[in-house]
PyMOL commands that place a pseudoatom at each C-alpha (Angstrom):
pseudoatom trace, name=CA, resn=MET, resi=1, chain=A, elem=C, hetatm=0, pos=[6.795, 7.412, -25.024]
pseudoatom trace, name=CA, resn=ALA, resi=2, chain=A, elem=C, hetatm=0, pos=[3.089, 6.978, -25.734]
pseudoatom trace, name=CA, resn=ASN, resi=3, chain=A, elem=C, hetatm=0, pos=[0.793, 9.879, -26.017]
pseudoatom trace, name=CA, resn=GLU, resi=4, chain=A, elem=C, hetatm=0, pos=[-2.067, 10.348, -23.508]
pseudoatom trace, name=CA, resn=SER, resi=5, chain=A, elem=C, hetatm=0, pos=[-4.681, 9.412, -26.014]
pseudoatom trace, name=CA, resn=GLU, resi=6, chain=A, elem=C, hetatm=0, pos=[-2.923, 6.148, -27.099]
pseudoatom trace, name=CA, resn=LYS, resi=7, chain=A, elem=C, hetatm=0, pos=[-4.056, 2.858, -25.662]
pseudoatom trace, name=CA, resn=LEU, resi=8, chain=A, elem=C, hetatm=0, pos=[-1.501, 0.929, -23.567]
pseudoatom trace, name=CA, resn=ARG, resi=9, chain=A, elem=C, hetatm=0, pos=[-2.026, -2.540, -22.011]
pseudoatom trace, name=CA, resn=ILE, resi=10, chain=A, elem=C, hetatm=0, pos=[-1.234, -3.047, -18.336]
pseudoatom trace, name=CA, resn=ASP, resi=11, chain=A, elem=C, hetatm=0, pos=[1.137, -5.944, -19.053]
pseudoatom trace, name=CA, resn=LYS, resi=12, chain=A, elem=C, hetatm=0, pos=[3.094, -3.933, -21.552]
pseudoatom trace, name=CA, resn=TYR, resi=13, chain=A, elem=C, hetatm=0, pos=[3.127, -0.922, -19.191]
pseudoatom trace, name=CA, resn=LEU, resi=14, chain=A, elem=C, hetatm=0, pos=[4.403, -3.027, -16.221]
pseudoatom trace, name=CA, resn=TRP, resi=15, chain=A, elem=C, hetatm=0, pos=[7.152, -4.490, -18.464]
pseudoatom trace, name=CA, resn=SER, resi=16, chain=A, elem=C, hetatm=0, pos=[8.158, -1.036, -19.819]
pseudoatom trace, name=CA, resn=ILE, resi=17, chain=A, elem=C, hetatm=0, pos=[8.508, 0.554, -16.388]
pseudoatom trace, name=CA, resn=ARG, resi=18, chain=A, elem=C, hetatm=0, pos=[10.724, -2.487, -15.333]
pseudoatom trace, name=CA, resn=VAL, resi=19, chain=A, elem=C, hetatm=0, pos=[8.465, -4.024, -12.769]
pseudoatom trace, name=CA, resn=PHE, resi=20, chain=A, elem=C, hetatm=0, pos=[8.723, -7.434, -14.607]
pseudoatom trace, name=CA, resn=LYS, resi=21, chain=A, elem=C, hetatm=0, pos=[11.730, -8.663, -16.493]
pseudoatom trace, name=CA, resn=THR, resi=22, chain=A, elem=C, hetatm=0, pos=[9.607, -9.936, -19.371]
pseudoatom trace, name=CA, resn=ARG, resi=23, chain=A, elem=C, hetatm=0, pos=[6.185, -9.053, -20.831]
pseudoatom trace, name=CA, resn=SER, resi=24, chain=A, elem=C, hetatm=0, pos=[5.083, -12.661, -20.486]
pseudoatom trace, name=CA, resn=LEU, resi=25, chain=A, elem=C, hetatm=0, pos=[5.803, -12.548, -16.688]
pseudoatom trace, name=CA, resn=ALA, resi=26, chain=A, elem=C, hetatm=0, pos=[3.676, -9.414, -16.511]
pseudoatom trace, name=CA, resn=THR, resi=27, chain=A, elem=C, hetatm=0, pos=[0.961, -11.125, -18.352]
pseudoatom trace, name=CA, resn=GLU, resi=28, chain=A, elem=C, hetatm=0, pos=[1.088, -14.087, -16.093]
pseudoatom trace, name=CA, resn=ALA, resi=29, chain=A, elem=C, hetatm=0, pos=[1.037, -11.870, -13.004]
pseudoatom trace, name=CA, resn=CYS, resi=30, chain=A, elem=C, hetatm=0, pos=[-2.161, -10.230, -14.249]
pseudoatom trace, name=CA, resn=LYS, resi=31, chain=A, elem=C, hetatm=0, pos=[-3.863, -13.674, -15.015]
pseudoatom trace, name=CA, resn=ALA, resi=32, chain=A, elem=C, hetatm=0, pos=[-2.818, -14.969, -11.588]
pseudoatom trace, name=CA, resn=GLY, resi=33, chain=A, elem=C, hetatm=0, pos=[-4.518, -11.996, -9.782]
pseudoatom trace, name=CA, resn=ARG, resi=34, chain=A, elem=C, hetatm=0, pos=[-1.308, -10.339, -8.549]
pseudoatom trace, name=CA, resn=VAL, resi=35, chain=A, elem=C, hetatm=0, pos=[-2.135, -7.035, -10.263]
pseudoatom trace, name=CA, resn=LYS, resi=36, chain=A, elem=C, hetatm=0, pos=[-5.067, -5.124, -8.842]
pseudoatom trace, name=CA, resn=LEU, resi=37, chain=A, elem=C, hetatm=0, pos=[-6.835, -1.820, -9.324]
pseudoatom trace, name=CA, resn=LYS, resi=38, chain=A, elem=C, hetatm=0, pos=[-9.049, -0.706, -6.448]
pseudoatom trace, name=CA, resn=GLY, resi=39, chain=A, elem=C, hetatm=0, pos=[-8.928, -4.275, -4.956]
pseudoatom trace, name=CA, resn=GLN, resi=40, chain=A, elem=C, hetatm=0, pos=[-10.148, -5.886, -8.227]
pseudoatom trace, name=CA, resn=ASN, resi=41, chain=A, elem=C, hetatm=0, pos=[-8.017, -8.188, -10.392]
pseudoatom trace, name=CA, resn=VAL, resi=42, chain=A, elem=C, hetatm=0, pos=[-6.897, -6.665, -13.683]
pseudoatom trace, name=CA, resn=LYS, resi=43, chain=A, elem=C, hetatm=0, pos=[-6.687, -8.521, -17.017]
pseudoatom trace, name=CA, resn=PRO, resi=44, chain=A, elem=C, hetatm=0, pos=[-3.526, -8.261, -19.077]
pseudoatom trace, name=CA, resn=SER, resi=45, chain=A, elem=C, hetatm=0, pos=[-5.502, -6.353, -21.687]
pseudoatom trace, name=CA, resn=TYR, resi=46, chain=A, elem=C, hetatm=0, pos=[-6.680, -3.701, -19.346]
pseudoatom trace, name=CA, resn=VAL, resi=47, chain=A, elem=C, hetatm=0, pos=[-6.028, -0.197, -20.751]
pseudoatom trace, name=CA, resn=VAL, resi=48, chain=A, elem=C, hetatm=0, pos=[-3.865, 1.964, -18.420]
pseudoatom trace, name=CA, resn=LYS, resi=49, chain=A, elem=C, hetatm=0, pos=[-4.797, 5.564, -17.677]
pseudoatom trace, name=CA, resn=VAL, resi=50, chain=A, elem=C, hetatm=0, pos=[-2.721, 8.289, -16.128]
pseudoatom trace, name=CA, resn=GLY, resi=51, chain=A, elem=C, hetatm=0, pos=[-3.756, 8.837, -12.469]
pseudoatom trace, name=CA, resn=GLU, resi=52, chain=A, elem=C, hetatm=0, pos=[-4.588, 5.224, -11.628]
pseudoatom trace, name=CA, resn=THR, resi=53, chain=A, elem=C, hetatm=0, pos=[-2.863, 3.301, -8.696]
pseudoatom trace, name=CA, resn=PHE, resi=54, chain=A, elem=C, hetatm=0, pos=[-2.093, -0.333, -9.146]
pseudoatom trace, name=CA, resn=SER, resi=55, chain=A, elem=C, hetatm=0, pos=[-1.215, -2.834, -6.474]
pseudoatom trace, name=CA, resn=VAL, resi=56, chain=A, elem=C, hetatm=0, pos=[1.461, -5.289, -7.781]
pseudoatom trace, name=CA, resn=GLN, resi=57, chain=A, elem=C, hetatm=0, pos=[2.615, -8.331, -5.914]
pseudoatom trace, name=CA, resn=LYS, resi=58, chain=A, elem=C, hetatm=0, pos=[5.934, -9.973, -6.787]
pseudoatom trace, name=CA, resn=GLY, resi=59, chain=A, elem=C, hetatm=0, pos=[6.818, -12.892, -4.456]
pseudoatom trace, name=CA, resn=ILE, resi=60, chain=A, elem=C, hetatm=0, pos=[6.479, -11.483, -0.929]
pseudoatom trace, name=CA, resn=GLU, resi=61, chain=A, elem=C, hetatm=0, pos=[6.957, -7.907, -2.088]
pseudoatom trace, name=CA, resn=ARG, resi=62, chain=A, elem=C, hetatm=0, pos=[3.931, -5.728, -2.666]
pseudoatom trace, name=CA, resn=LYS, resi=63, chain=A, elem=C, hetatm=0, pos=[4.120, -2.364, -4.380]
pseudoatom trace, name=CA, resn=HIS, resi=64, chain=A, elem=C, hetatm=0, pos=[1.504, 0.385, -4.943]
pseudoatom trace, name=CA, resn=LEU, resi=65, chain=A, elem=C, hetatm=0, pos=[2.364, 2.171, -8.245]
pseudoatom trace, name=CA, resn=PHE, resi=66, chain=A, elem=C, hetatm=0, pos=[0.750, 5.469, -9.357]
pseudoatom trace, name=CA, resn=VAL, resi=67, chain=A, elem=C, hetatm=0, pos=[0.703, 6.051, -13.158]
pseudoatom trace, name=CA, resn=THR, resi=68, chain=A, elem=C, hetatm=0, pos=[2.181, 9.481, -13.989]
pseudoatom trace, name=CA, resn=GLY, resi=69, chain=A, elem=C, hetatm=0, pos=[2.824, 8.842, -17.711]
pseudoatom trace, name=CA, resn=LEU, resi=70, chain=A, elem=C, hetatm=0, pos=[2.421, 6.118, -20.330]
pseudoatom trace, name=CA, resn=LEU, resi=71, chain=A, elem=C, hetatm=0, pos=[5.556, 4.395, -21.594]
pseudoatom trace, name=CA, resn=ASP, resi=72, chain=A, elem=C, hetatm=0, pos=[5.187, 1.724, -24.276]
pseudoatom trace, name=CA, resn=LYS, resi=73, chain=A, elem=C, hetatm=0, pos=[8.855, 0.840, -24.813]
pseudoatom trace, name=CA, resn=ARG, resi=74, chain=A, elem=C, hetatm=0, pos=[11.241, -0.556, -22.283]
pseudoatom trace, name=CA, resn=VAL, resi=75, chain=A, elem=C, hetatm=0, pos=[13.901, 2.039, -21.390]
pseudoatom trace, name=CA, resn=ASP, resi=76, chain=A, elem=C, hetatm=0, pos=[16.608, 2.361, -18.694]
pseudoatom trace, name=CA, resn=ALA, resi=77, chain=A, elem=C, hetatm=0, pos=[15.555, 2.402, -14.997]
pseudoatom trace, name=CA, resn=LYS, resi=78, chain=A, elem=C, hetatm=0, pos=[16.269, 6.054, -14.561]
pseudoatom trace, name=CA, resn=THR, resi=79, chain=A, elem=C, hetatm=0, pos=[13.899, 7.100, -17.406]
pseudoatom trace, name=CA, resn=ALA, resi=80, chain=A, elem=C, hetatm=0, pos=[11.360, 4.508, -16.438]
pseudoatom trace, name=CA, resn=ALA, resi=81, chain=A, elem=C, hetatm=0, pos=[11.100, 5.941, -12.973]
pseudoatom trace, name=CA, resn=LEU, resi=82, chain=A, elem=C, hetatm=0, pos=[9.648, 9.161, -14.438]
pseudoatom trace, name=CA, resn=PHE, resi=83, chain=A, elem=C, hetatm=0, pos=[6.525, 7.316, -15.560]
pseudoatom trace, name=CA, resn=TYR, resi=84, chain=A, elem=C, hetatm=0, pos=[5.331, 6.017, -12.223]
pseudoatom trace, name=CA, resn=GLU, resi=85, chain=A, elem=C, hetatm=0, pos=[5.407, 6.958, -8.533]
pseudoatom trace, name=CA, resn=ASP, resi=86, chain=A, elem=C, hetatm=0, pos=[5.935, 4.227, -5.810]
pseudoatom trace, name=CA, resn=ARG, resi=87, chain=A, elem=C, hetatm=0, pos=[3.251, 4.930, -3.184]
pseudoatom trace, name=CA, resn=THR, resi=88, chain=A, elem=C, hetatm=0, pos=[3.945, 1.814, -1.104]
pseudoatom trace, name=CA, resn=PRO, resi=89, chain=A, elem=C, hetatm=0, pos=[3.276, 2.512, 2.557]
pseudoatom trace, name=CA, resn=VAL, resi=90, chain=A, elem=C, hetatm=0, pos=[6.366, 2.670, 4.707]
pseudoatom trace, name=CA, resn=GLU, resi=91, chain=A, elem=C, hetatm=0, pos=[5.123, -0.160, 6.975]
pseudoatom trace, name=CA, resn=GLU, resi=92, chain=A, elem=C, hetatm=0, pos=[4.950, -2.563, 4.031]
pseudoatom trace, name=CA, resn=THR, resi=93, chain=A, elem=C, hetatm=0, pos=[8.396, -1.497, 2.846]
pseudoatom trace, name=CA, resn=TYR, resi=94, chain=A, elem=C, hetatm=0, pos=[10.074, -2.095, 6.239]
pseudoatom trace, name=CA, resn=GLY, resi=95, chain=A, elem=C, hetatm=0, pos=[8.108, -5.350, 6.708]
pseudoatom trace, name=CA, resn=PHE, resi=96, chain=A, elem=C, hetatm=0, pos=[9.547, -6.680, 3.489]
pseudoatom trace, name=CA, resn=LYS, resi=97, chain=A, elem=C, hetatm=0, pos=[13.040, -5.733, 4.470]
pseudoatom trace, name=CA, resn=SER, resi=98, chain=A, elem=C, hetatm=0, pos=[12.858, -7.063, 7.933]
pseudoatom trace, name=CA, resn=VAL, resi=99, chain=A, elem=C, hetatm=0, pos=[12.289, -10.623, 6.486]
pseudoatom trace, name=CA, resn=PHE, resi=100, chain=A, elem=C, hetatm=0, pos=[15.873, -10.590, 5.180]
pseudoatom trace, name=CA, resn=GLN, resi=101, chain=A, elem=C, hetatm=0, pos=[17.431, -8.984, 8.302]
pseudoatom trace, name=CA, resn=ALA, resi=102, chain=A, elem=C, hetatm=0, pos=[15.910, -11.385, 10.783]
pseudoatom trace, name=CA, resn=PRO, resi=103, chain=A, elem=C, hetatm=0, pos=[18.451, -13.849, 12.320]
pseudoatom trace, name=CA, resn=ILE, resi=104, chain=A, elem=C, hetatm=0, pos=[18.206, -17.439, 11.396]
pseudoatom trace, name=CA, resn=LEU, resi=105, chain=A, elem=C, hetatm=0, pos=[18.627, -19.998, 14.204]
pseudoatom trace, name=CA, resn=THR, resi=106, chain=A, elem=C, hetatm=0, pos=[20.616, -23.081, 13.103]
pseudoatom trace, name=CA, resn=ARG, resi=107, chain=A, elem=C, hetatm=0, pos=[22.205, -25.998, 14.745]
pseudoatom trace, name=CA, resn=ASP, resi=108, chain=A, elem=C, hetatm=0, pos=[25.359, -27.671, 13.418]
pseudoatom trace, name=CA, resn=ARG, resi=109, chain=A, elem=C, hetatm=0, pos=[24.667, -30.973, 11.822]
pseudoatom trace, name=CA, resn=GLY, resi=110, chain=A, elem=C, hetatm=0, pos=[25.588, -34.003, 13.928]
pseudoatom trace, name=CA, resn=THR, resi=111, chain=A, elem=C, hetatm=0, pos=[25.222, -32.207, 17.357]
pseudoatom trace, name=CA, resn=GLY, resi=112, chain=A, elem=C, hetatm=0, pos=[22.264, -34.319, 18.177]
pseudoatom trace, name=CA, resn=ARG, resi=113, chain=A, elem=C, hetatm=0, pos=[19.059, -33.234, 20.017]
pseudoatom trace, name=CA, resn=PRO, resi=114, chain=A, elem=C, hetatm=0, pos=[19.183, -30.049, 22.064]
pseudoatom trace, name=CA, resn=THR, resi=115, chain=A, elem=C, hetatm=0, pos=[19.428, -30.690, 25.814]
pseudoatom trace, name=CA, resn=LYS, resi=116, chain=A, elem=C, hetatm=0, pos=[16.899, -29.284, 28.283]
pseudoatom trace, name=CA, resn=ARG, resi=117, chain=A, elem=C, hetatm=0, pos=[19.273, -26.361, 28.901]
pseudoatom trace, name=CA, resn=ASP, resi=118, chain=A, elem=C, hetatm=0, pos=[19.726, -25.716, 25.153]
pseudoatom trace, name=CA, resn=ARG, resi=119, chain=A, elem=C, hetatm=0, pos=[15.980, -25.707, 24.653]
pseudoatom trace, name=CA, resn=ARG, resi=120, chain=A, elem=C, hetatm=0, pos=[15.443, -23.148, 27.274]
pseudoatom trace, name=CA, resn=GLU, resi=121, chain=A, elem=C, hetatm=0, pos=[18.117, -20.920, 25.811]
pseudoatom trace, name=CA, resn=ILE, resi=122, chain=A, elem=C, hetatm=0, pos=[16.548, -21.203, 22.375]
pseudoatom trace, name=CA, resn=ASP, resi=123, chain=A, elem=C, hetatm=0, pos=[13.110, -20.357, 23.800]
pseudoatom trace, name=CA, resn=ASP, resi=124, chain=A, elem=C, hetatm=0, pos=[14.609, -17.331, 25.633]
pseudoatom trace, name=CA, resn=LEU, resi=125, chain=A, elem=C, hetatm=0, pos=[16.215, -16.228, 22.387]
pseudoatom trace, name=CA, resn=LYS, resi=126, chain=A, elem=C, hetatm=0, pos=[13.030, -16.416, 20.485]
pseudoatom trace, name=CA, resn=ALA, resi=127, chain=A, elem=C, hetatm=0, pos=[11.116, -14.584, 23.146]
pseudoatom trace, name=CA, resn=SER, resi=128, chain=A, elem=C, hetatm=0, pos=[13.563, -11.687, 23.157]
pseudoatom trace, name=CA, resn=ASP, resi=129, chain=A, elem=C, hetatm=0, pos=[12.640, -8.342, 21.455]
pseudoatom trace, name=CA, resn=TRP, resi=130, chain=A, elem=C, hetatm=0, pos=[15.133, -8.518, 18.567]
pseudoatom trace, name=CA, resn=TRP, resi=131, chain=A, elem=C, hetatm=0, pos=[13.680, -11.834, 17.389]
pseudoatom trace, name=CA, resn=GLU, resi=132, chain=A, elem=C, hetatm=0, pos=[10.138, -10.425, 17.012]
pseudoatom trace, name=CA, resn=GLY, resi=133, chain=A, elem=C, hetatm=0, pos=[11.381, -7.303, 15.375]
pseudoatom trace, name=CA, resn=ASP, resi=134, chain=A, elem=C, hetatm=0, pos=[10.004, -4.809, 18.050]
pseudoatom trace, name=CA, resn=ASP, resi=135, chain=A, elem=C, hetatm=0, pos=[12.196, -1.785, 18.449]
for i in range(1, 135): cmd.bond("trace and resi %d" % i, "trace and resi %d" % (i + 1))
show_as sticks, trace
zoom trace
């Protein structure tokens, strides 16, 4: 646990609160522009301050993390959760989850091209409400 007056790099902070599995992955994310503060890219050496909100993108997932405390050593997930607050909007959270819950249309291998009737059924299926995610 770092004191409020100590300096803590953003890459080390993101690693310690378990956003990234390794510190080098956190450093690479910063260099690639996937960690932002107020819309601006953050360098790995940026000094974290309590009260700042960072936007972190990991794959297709985007999180908004509010810094509530400084943590310089990696600890268990339960303890790490005390040092940040996830302020990701609900819309973004459900949008991320719906990607995994969307049905996947597949055809068996060797069945050939779809007939005209099959094509119409496929088009009707794609046009239905459950395909587009509208509730």
